[in-house]
N, C-alpha and C positions, 0 to 999 in steps of 0.2 A: 597687207602691202609692202613690198620691198621698195625701201627709199631710193632716192637717186644717189648714184655713187655707191651703192651697197656692193659689198665683196661678196661673191658666191663661192664656196668652197665645196668640191665634191668629196664624199667621205667614202672610203673603201669598206667593204664587208668586215675585214678583220679589225679595223677600228671600231666599229659598232659592236661586233661580238665581244672584242676585248673589255668595253664599258659596260655592256649587257652582262656578261658571265662573271666579269671580275675574277678571271681564272689565270690571269698572268701577272704575277707581282712586279715584273720588270715593265710590262707595257700597259697595264691598267692606269696608272697614275697619269702617262702622257695622254691616254685616250679620255680620261676624266678631264683633264685640265683642258684639252681641246673642245671637247663636246660642252663643256660647262661654260665655255667663253663664248659660245655662239650668241647672236641676239637676232631680233625680229629683223633688223636692219642689215645684218650680215649673217644670214643662215647657211647651215649646211644643205647640200643637195644630196640625195639619195636616189638611185635609179631603181626600176623595176627588177633589173638583173640582181642588184644588190639585196633587193628584200626577197627575191627567189633564193640567193644563196643564203641569207640569213635563216630563212626558213628551213632550208634543208639541212644546214648545219645543226639547227636546234631539234628538228624532228628527227633526222635519220642518225646524225653523228652524236648528239647528246641524248637522244631518245625520250626527248621531252614531250609530253602529251600535245595532242593538236591545240586544244584550248589554251594551253600554256603559251604555245608557239604563237598563235593568234593574238594573245593578249600582249606579247611583246611588240608585235608588228603595229598594233593598233595604238600602243603607246608611243611608238615612232610617228606614226600618222598625225596623232593629237599633239605633238609637240611643237610649240609655238615657233620654235627656232629652227625646224625643219622644213625643206620644201622638197618636192617630189617631181620627177620629169613628166608624170602624168597623174596628178593627184585624184582626178576623178575616178580613173580605172583602178587605182590602188583602193579606194573606197568601195568601188563596186566588187572588186576581188575579195575585199574583207568580208562583206555580206554574204556572197556566194560561198566562200569558205565556211563561214559560220554557219552556213545552212547545209553544209555537207561536202561540197566540192574540195578536191584537193586545191590547195593554195595557189600552185604554179599553174594549174590549169584553170584557175578562176583569173589570174593575171592575164594569161592569154585571152580568155572571154572578155574581161573588159576593154582590152586593145581592140578586139574584133568589133566590138559595140560601139566604139569610138569612132571607128572608120566605117560602120554601116554594113559590115559584112554580113551576107544573106544567109550564111550557113557554115557549118565546120564539119569535116569529115575527121573519123580517129578510128584507131583500132583499139581504143581505151573504153571497156565497157562501162566502167565507173563514170568516167567524164561524159558519155553519152547519156547515162542515165540522170546525172546530177545537173548537166548544162544543156541537155537536148542536142547535143552534136550528133551527127549521122553516122552511125557505126558502120564502116565499111567491111564488106563481105558478109553483111547480113542480108537476109530476104526479107526481114521484118521491117 
C-alpha cells in the first residue's frame, strides 16, 4: 500500500531498458541510481504502453527469446518498488503470454477482460487461436 504523501514517478521505457540491458555506460549509472532509489512509499510507475515497448525492443530489437523477455517483464511486475497503471491486466497478460499468446495481444486481452468486452475481432490468426478472438473474413 502506498503511504499518504507518497511521490509517484513515471518511468519511461528508455530508463528501464538502460537499467535492464546495461548497454549504455553513460546512461546506465543514472538509470540504476534512480531505480535503486525507489521505495514502496515512493514507487515508480510503469504503464502498459511502456511494457509493450520494452517487450518489443527486447524481442524484436535485441532478438531475445520470448521466455527471456517475459522473465524481464515478470521481474518488473514482481518488484515491490514499481506500480502499474493496471496491475491485474498486466499479470493476466503475462499468464496468457506464457501460455503462447503474443505479449502485446495479451495486454490488449487483459484490458478487454477488465472492461467486460464480450468479444474481440481480428485479422491476426495467431491471436485468434491463442486468445479466442473472432477472425474477420473467416467463414469458420
